[in-house]
C-alpha positions as CSV (number, residue, x, y, z in Angstrom):
1,M,-2.6,17.1,-1.0
2,K,-4.4,14.1,-2.5
3,E,-7.9,13.3,-1.4
4,F,-8.5,9.8,0.1
5,E,-11.2,8.0,2.0
6,T,-11.0,8.3,5.7
7,I,-9.1,5.3,7.2
8,A,-8.6,3.9,10.7
9,A,-6.6,1.2,12.4
10,A,-5.1,0.2,15.7
11,A,-1.7,1.8,16.0
12,T,-0.7,-0.5,18.9
13,A,-1.0,-4.2,19.4
14,M,-4.4,-5.4,20.6
15,S,-3.2,-7.0,23.8
16,S,-3.3,-6.5,27.5
17,S,-1.4,-3.2,28.1
18,G,-1.8,0.1,29.8
19,I,-2.6,2.1,26.6
20,G,-4.0,1.3,23.2
21,I,-4.1,3.7,20.3
22,I,-6.7,3.9,17.5
23,R,-5.6,6.2,14.6
24,I,-8.0,7.9,12.2
25,S,-6.8,9.9,9.1
26,G,-8.6,11.6,6.3
27,E,-11.0,14.4,5.4
28,D,-13.8,13.0,7.7
29,A,-11.5,12.2,10.7
30,F,-12.9,15.0,12.8
31,S,-16.5,14.3,12.0
32,V,-16.0,10.6,12.8
33,M,-14.5,11.6,16.1
34,E,-17.4,13.9,17.0
35,K,-19.9,11.1,16.5
36,I,-18.3,8.9,19.1
37,F,-16.5,11.1,21.5
38,R,-18.1,12.9,24.4
39,P,-15.8,15.5,26.0
40,H,-15.7,15.8,29.8
41,N,-16.7,19.4,29.3
42,R,-20.0,19.0,27.5
43,N,-20.0,22.6,26.3
44,K,-16.7,22.1,24.4
45,N,-17.0,22.5,20.6
46,M,-14.7,19.8,19.4
47,A,-14.9,20.9,15.7
48,G,-13.4,24.3,16.7
49,Q,-10.5,23.0,18.8
50,P,-7.0,23.8,17.5
51,S,-4.5,21.4,16.2
52,Y,-2.0,19.6,18.6
53,T,-4.5,19.6,21.5
54,V,-5.5,16.7,23.8
55,H,-9.0,16.3,25.2
56,Y,-10.3,14.1,28.0
57,G,-13.7,12.3,27.7
58,T,-15.4,9.1,26.9
59,I,-16.1,7.0,23.8
60,V,-19.8,6.3,23.5
61,D,-21.9,3.9,21.4
62,G,-25.3,5.5,21.6
63,E,-25.8,5.8,25.4
64,E,-23.3,3.0,26.2
65,V,-19.9,4.2,27.5
66,L,-17.1,2.1,26.0
67,D,-14.1,3.7,27.7
68,E,-12.5,6.8,29.2
69,V,-10.0,8.1,26.7
70,L,-7.7,11.0,25.6
71,V,-8.3,12.3,22.1
72,L,-5.4,13.9,20.2
73,L,-6.3,16.3,17.3
74,M,-3.8,17.0,14.5
75,R,-5.0,19.1,11.5
76,G,-3.5,18.6,8.1
77,P,-1.1,19.3,6.5
78,H,0.8,19.4,9.8
79,S,0.3,15.7,10.8
80,Y,2.0,12.4,10.0
81,T,-0.1,11.8,6.9
82,A,-0.5,15.5,6.1
83,E,-4.3,14.9,6.5
84,D,-6.6,15.7,9.4
85,T,-5.7,13.0,12.0
86,V,-7.3,11.9,15.2
87,E,-5.7,9.5,17.7
88,I,-7.8,7.9,20.4
89,D,-5.7,6.8,23.5
90,C,-7.8,4.2,25.2
91,H,-7.1,1.5,27.7
92,G,-5.2,-1.5,26.2
93,G,-6.9,-4.8,25.7
94,R,-8.3,-6.7,22.7
95,L,-12.0,-6.3,23.5
96,V,-12.1,-2.6,24.3
97,M,-9.8,-1.7,21.4
98,Q,-11.8,-3.8,19.0
99,R,-15.1,-2.4,20.1
100,I,-13.9,1.2,19.6
101,L,-12.4,0.3,16.2
102,D,-15.6,-1.3,15.1
103,L,-17.5,1.9,16.2
104,V,-15.1,4.1,14.2
105,M,-15.7,2.0,11.1
106,R,-19.5,2.3,11.6
107,S,-19.1,6.0,11.9
108,G,-17.6,6.7,8.5
109,A,-14.0,5.3,8.3
110,R,-12.8,2.2,6.5
111,P,-10.0,-0.2,7.7
112,A,-6.5,1.0,6.7
113,E,-4.3,-1.3,4.6
114,P,-0.9,-2.2,5.9
115,G,1.4,0.8,5.7
116,E,-1.4,3.1,4.4
117,F,-0.8,5.9,6.9
118,T,2.9,6.1,5.8
119,K,1.9,5.7,2.1
120,R,-0.3,8.7,2.4
121,A,2.5,10.7,4.0
122,F,4.5,9.8,0.9
123,L,1.8,10.5,-1.6
124,N,1.0,13.8,0.1
125,G,4.6,14.9,-0.2
126,R,5.4,15.1,3.5
127,I,8.2,12.5,3.2
128,D,10.0,10.9,0.2
129,L,10.1,7.1,-0.4
130,S,13.5,6.7,1.3
131,Q,12.2,8.2,4.4
132,A,9.0,6.1,4.2
133,E,11.2,2.9,4.0
134,A,13.2,4.2,6.9
135,V,10.1,4.1,9.1
136,M,9.8,0.4,8.6
137,D,13.5,-0.1,9.2
138,L,13.2,1.9,12.4
139,I,10.4,-0.4,13.6
140,Q,12.5,-3.5,12.7
141,S,15.8,-2.3,14.1
142,R,17.7,-5.1,15.8
143,N,20.4,-3.0,17.4
144,K,21.4,0.5,18.5
145,M,23.4,1.2,15.3
146,A,20.6,0.0,13.0
147,L,18.3,2.3,15.0
148,K,20.6,5.2,14.6
149,S,20.9,4.6,10.9
150,S,17.2,4.4,10.4
151,V,16.6,7.7,12.4
152,S,19.3,9.4,10.2
153,Q,17.5,8.3,7.0
154,L,14.1,9.2,8.4
155,Q,15.5,12.7,9.0
156,G,16.5,12.9,5.3
157,S,20.2,11.9,5.2
158,V,19.7,9.7,2.1
159,R,17.4,12.2,0.4
160,Q,19.9,15.1,0.9
161,Q,22.8,13.1,-0.6
162,I,20.7,11.9,-3.6
163,E,19.4,15.4,-4.2
164,K,22.9,16.8,-4.3
165,L,23.9,14.3,-6.9
166,R,20.8,14.8,-9.0
167,S,21.3,18.6,-8.8
168,R,24.7,18.3,-10.4
169,I,23.5,15.9,-13.1
170,L,20.5,18.2,-13.8
171,Y,22.8,21.2,-14.2
172,E,25.0,19.5,-16.8
173,T,22.0,18.1,-18.6
174,A,20.3,21.6,-18.8
175,F,23.5,23.2,-20.0
176,L,23.9,20.6,-22.8
177,E,20.2,21.0,-23.8
178,A,20.5,24.8,-23.9
179,A,23.8,24.6,-25.9
180,L,22.3,22.2,-28.4
181,D,19.2,24.4,-28.9
182,D,21.2,27.6,-29.2
183,P,24.7,26.8,-30.6
184,E,25.2,30.4,-31.7
185,H,25.3,31.8,-28.2
186,I,26.4,28.8,-26.1
187,S,29.7,27.2,-27.1
188,L,30.6,23.6,-26.2
189,D,34.3,24.0,-27.0
190,G,36.2,22.1,-24.4
191,Y,33.1,21.2,-22.5
192,A,33.5,17.4,-23.0
193,E,36.7,17.4,-20.9
194,K,35.0,19.4,-18.2
195,L,31.9,17.1,-18.2
196,Y,34.1,14.0,-18.1
197,K,35.7,15.2,-14.9
198,T,32.3,16.2,-13.3
199,V,30.8,12.8,-14.2
200,E,33.8,11.0,-12.8
201,E,33.4,12.9,-9.5
202,I,29.7,12.1,-9.3
203,G,30.4,8.4,-10.1
204,G,33.0,8.4,-7.3
205,E,30.3,9.7,-4.9
206,I,27.9,7.0,-6.0
207,E,30.6,4.3,-5.7
208,K,31.2,5.5,-2.1
209,L,27.5,5.0,-1.4
210,L,27.6,1.6,-3.0
211,K,30.6,0.5,-0.9
212,S,28.6,1.4,2.2
213,S,25.8,-0.9,1.3
214,E,27.6,-4.0,2.6
215,N,28.0,-2.4,6.0
216,G,24.4,-1.2,5.7
217,R,23.1,-4.7,5.0
218,I,25.0,-6.2,8.0
219,L,23.8,-3.3,10.2
220,R,20.2,-4.0,9.2
221,E,20.1,-7.8,9.0
222,G,22.9,-8.7,11.4
223,I,26.1,-10.6,10.8
224,K,25.4,-14.0,9.4
225,T,27.8,-16.1,11.5
226,V,28.2,-19.8,10.7
227,I,29.7,-22.2,13.2
228,L,31.7,-24.9,11.4
229,G,33.6,-27.9,12.7
230,K,33.9,-31.7,12.8
231,P,31.3,-33.7,14.8
232,N,31.8,-33.3,18.6
233,A,34.2,-30.3,18.2
234,G,32.0,-28.3,20.5
235,K,30.0,-26.2,18.0
236,S,26.7,-26.6,19.8
237,S,28.3,-26.0,23.2
238,L,29.8,-22.7,21.8
239,L,26.3,-21.7,20.6
240,N,24.8,-22.3,24.0
241,V,27.6,-20.4,25.8
242,L,27.2,-17.4,23.5
243,L,23.5,-17.3,23.9
244,G,23.6,-17.9,27.6
245,E,21.0,-20.7,27.4
246,E,20.7,-24.3,26.3
247,R,19.4,-24.0,22.8
248,A,21.3,-26.8,21.0
249,I,21.3,-30.4,22.0
250,V,24.8,-31.5,23.3
251,T,25.7,-35.2,23.6
252,E,28.8,-37.3,23.3
253,I,27.2,-39.0,20.2
254,E,28.8,-37.7,16.9
255,G,26.4,-36.3,14.4
256,T,23.8,-35.1,17.0
257,T,23.3,-31.8,15.0
258,R,21.9,-32.7,11.6
259,D,20.3,-29.5,10.5
260,V,21.0,-25.8,10.7
261,L,19.9,-24.2,14.0
262,E,19.6,-20.4,13.8
263,E,19.5,-18.0,16.8
264,Q,19.9,-14.2,17.3
265,L,22.6,-12.8,19.4
266,Q,23.1,-9.2,20.5
267,L,26.8,-8.3,20.8
268,G,27.2,-4.8,21.9
269,D,26.1,-2.6,19.0
270,L,26.0,-5.5,16.6
271,S,23.5,-8.2,15.9
272,L,24.6,-11.7,15.0
273,S,22.5,-14.3,13.3
274,L,24.2,-17.5,14.7
275,L,23.9,-20.7,12.7
276,D,25.0,-24.0,14.3
277,T,25.6,-26.6,11.6
278,A,26.1,-30.3,11.2
279,G,29.6,-31.6,11.8
280,I,31.6,-31.8,8.6
281,R,32.8,-35.3,7.8
282,S,32.4,-38.2,5.3
283,T,29.4,-40.3,6.3
284,E,27.2,-43.0,4.8
285,D,24.2,-41.6,6.7
286,I,22.0,-40.0,4.1
287,V,20.3,-37.6,6.5
288,E,23.7,-36.5,7.9
289,Q,25.0,-36.0,4.4
290,I,22.2,-33.5,3.7
291,G,23.2,-31.7,6.9
292,V,26.8,-31.5,5.9
293,E,25.9,-30.1,2.4
294,R,23.7,-27.5,4.1
295,A,26.5,-26.5,6.4
296,K,28.8,-26.0,3.4
297,K,26.1,-23.9,1.6
298,Q,25.7,-21.7,4.7
299,A,29.4,-21.2,4.8
300,E,29.5,-19.9,1.2
301,D,27.0,-17.2,2.1
302,A,28.4,-16.3,5.6
303,D,29.6,-12.9,6.7
304,L,31.7,-14.6,9.3
305,I,32.7,-18.2,9.9
306,L,33.6,-19.5,13.4
307,Y,35.7,-22.7,12.8
308,V,35.6,-24.8,16.0
309,A,38.5,-27.3,16.0
310,D,38.9,-29.9,18.8
311,S,42.4,-29.1,20.0
312,S,42.6,-32.5,21.8
313,R,42.6,-34.3,18.4
314,P,45.0,-34.0,15.5
315,L,43.8,-32.4,12.2
316,D,42.4,-34.8,9.6
317,E,40.8,-34.7,6.2
318,S,37.6,-33.1,7.5
319,D,39.7,-30.2,9.0
320,E,41.5,-29.7,5.7
321,E,38.1,-29.5,4.0
322,I,36.9,-26.9,6.5
323,L,40.2,-24.9,6.1
324,D,39.4,-24.7,2.3
325,L,36.0,-23.3,3.1
326,L,37.6,-20.4,5.0
327,K,39.6,-19.1,2.1
328,G,38.5,-15.6,1.1
329,K,36.1,-15.4,4.0
330,K,36.1,-13.4,7.3
331,A,36.8,-16.2,9.8
332,L,38.1,-16.9,13.3
333,V,39.7,-20.3,14.2
334,L,38.7,-21.5,17.6
335,L,40.8,-24.2,19.3
336,N,38.2,-25.6,21.6
337,K,38.7,-27.9,24.6
338,S,41.8,-26.0,25.7
339,D,41.2,-27.4,29.2
340,L,42.3,-30.8,27.8
341,E,45.8,-32.0,26.7
342,S,46.5,-30.4,23.3
343,A,47.2,-32.2,20.1
344,I,47.0,-28.9,18.2
345,T,48.7,-25.6,19.3
346,P,47.9,-22.1,18.1
347,Q,51.4,-22.0,16.5
348,M,50.6,-25.2,14.5
349,M,47.2,-23.8,13.3
350,E,48.7,-20.4,12.4
351,K,50.9,-22.1,9.9
352,R,47.9,-23.6,8.2
353,T,45.7,-20.4,7.9
354,N,45.9,-16.7,7.7
355,H,43.0,-16.2,10.1
356,K,43.2,-15.3,13.8
357,V,43.5,-18.3,16.1
358,L,42.0,-18.3,19.6
359,L,42.1,-20.8,22.4
360,I,38.7,-21.4,24.0
361,S,36.9,-23.9,26.2
362,A,33.2,-23.8,25.6
363,K,32.7,-26.3,28.5
364,E,34.6,-24.1,31.0
365,E,33.5,-20.8,29.3
366,Q,37.1,-19.7,28.8
367,G,38.2,-17.4,26.0
368,I,34.6,-16.3,25.3
369,R,35.1,-12.6,26.1
370,E,38.2,-12.6,23.8
371,L,36.1,-14.2,21.1
372,E,33.4,-11.5,21.4
373,E,36.1,-8.7,21.2
374,E,37.6,-10.3,18.0
375,I,34.2,-10.4,16.4
376,R,33.5,-6.8,17.1
377,S,37.0,-5.8,15.8
378,L,36.3,-7.5,12.5
379,F,33.2,-5.4,11.8
380,F,33.2,-1.6,11.8
381,Q,36.4,-1.6,13.8
382,G,34.3,-2.7,16.8
383,E,32.0,0.3,16.7
384,L,30.4,2.1,13.9
385,D,30.9,5.9,14.0
386,F,28.4,7.5,11.7
387,N,29.6,11.1,11.7
388,D,28.2,12.5,8.4
389,E,28.4,9.2,6.6
390,V,25.3,7.9,4.8
391,L,24.8,4.2,4.8
392,I,22.8,2.4,2.1
393,T,20.8,-0.2,3.9
394,N,18.1,-0.9,1.3
395,V,18.6,-3.3,-1.7
396,R,16.3,-1.2,-3.9
397,H,18.5,1.9,-3.2
398,K,21.6,-0.1,-4.1
399,T,20.1,-1.3,-7.4
400,A,19.1,2.3,-8.3
401,L,22.6,3.5,-7.5
402,Q,24.1,0.8,-9.7
403,R,21.9,1.8,-12.6
404,A,22.9,5.4,-12.2
405,K,26.6,4.6,-12.1
406,E,26.3,2.5,-15.3
407,S,24.6,5.4,-17.1
408,L,27.3,7.7,-16.0
409,S,29.9,5.3,-17.2
410,M,28.2,5.3,-20.6
411,V,28.6,9.1,-20.6
412,M,32.3,8.8,-20.0
413,D,32.6,6.2,-22.7
414,S,30.8,8.4,-25.2
415,I,33.1,11.3,-24.4
416,Q,36.2,9.1,-24.8
417,N,34.9,7.8,-28.1
418,G,34.1,11.3,-29.4
419,M,30.3,10.7,-29.7
420,P,27.9,13.6,-30.4
421,E,26.7,15.6,-27.4
422,D,23.2,14.2,-27.8
423,F,24.4,10.9,-26.5
424,Y,25.6,12.6,-23.3
425,T,22.1,13.9,-22.5
426,I,20.4,10.6,-22.9
427,D,22.6,8.8,-20.4
428,L,22.7,11.8,-18.0
429,T,18.9,11.7,-18.0
430,D,18.9,8.0,-17.3
431,A,21.2,8.5,-14.3
432,Y,19.1,11.3,-13.0
433,Q,15.9,9.2,-13.3
434,A,17.6,6.2,-11.7
435,L,18.5,8.3,-8.6
436,G,15.0,9.7,-8.6
437,T,13.5,6.2,-8.0
438,I,15.2,6.2,-4.6
439,L,13.1,9.2,-3.6
440,G,10.0,7.8,-5.2
441,E,10.0,9.6,-8.5
442,E,9.3,7.7,-11.7
443,M,7.7,4.9,-9.6
444,G,4.9,2.7,-10.9
445,E,1.8,2.2,-8.7
446,D,2.4,-1.6,-8.4
447,L,5.9,-1.1,-7.0
448,I,4.7,1.5,-4.5
449,N,1.9,-0.8,-3.3
450,E,4.4,-3.7,-3.0
451,I,6.8,-1.5,-0.8
452,F,4.0,-0.3,1.5
453,G,2.3,-3.7,1.6
454,K,5.3,-5.0,3.7
455,F,4.6,-2.5,6.5
456,C,2.8,-3.4,9.7
457,M,-0.9,-2.6,10.1
458,G,-1.6,0.8,11.7
459,K,1.6,2.4,10.3
């Protein structure tokens, strides 16, 4: 276990609440606590109290009582940071928490940096880097499935999968090294063919993880859903209906929406990042032109496009332009204003596009439930079932997996080209190290500091 200065921070927000928590971790955590905590039983020897115990008393600054509290004692290495840890459960409120925190600092601790408690858990070997990153994902989870994925990673699902792959690579590397050092006793006859098959299998497992990264990204960030259509097709009305509140301005004047309006929507187990955009049409208005270009750019990066067409008006050049934007994308075509006399029918639109066509009326809130069901069916077949599947939700993990796969591909190329066995070990080692970065091995201090610098204070 590494030795660090004793640190402290508020582990809960400093706001009006029933409970506030001050966390202290490090070699002097217990001595800091003893300076400021007066147990209800004055005869109690706090230094001798066992781990995982809770004690009632008061926090005192000299003779002044600051608050009645509960103190939790956790001795290292069996604590979150693997260090001696004290948590003070006081009453919530900015003033009382700040006064206790200031007192803790004056008694021998220093302010913790963002994510420093979790960083210490990682540096002390209690968790690997993938588990540490899962802690922040857990805090930032937007939906039930993202929460479930984060808990799975926190429990070591990614680590276990990566360790299995590394173990297989390490075995082959060690065998090659031993054979090259002792060719008289270890033969490599026919080994290249065996190694090729093994590396191909490992590469397939990595490819499976890489394919999960897109679902993992959507699970973590939400489905980027862009609403497209001509001016006055009902895009903003649809946004308001889906959100259940008036967020976008709706008028009869064409071009009311000129910029991208983004809102978050919870749809069952999924999160949608809904973007209402400017109506797509040819216009001489410079500001509106910028809005139209932004709408097109958002459509390029969208996970899902909701194309809102005014069913009471015939298709025109603007609709044709929008239909082109849908090519190669996940999209739903929504014939809005179905409460009015139709100039476009679902059959007519189905001949123009391969995407699902739905009749809706944003004004009358008709067809909205069917729309929500279609969105769910487009992603994870409506509901993501984890079973034993590991989802890659972190861009850093995806990059490391890609590097490992490239190195394994080079091994296969070397085998096919009849290269000496020395070449195999170089690329096998590179793949092994690339996977190790996911767990926090072979990591530079600057990158580690950058990762934990994104954490919230007190965690």
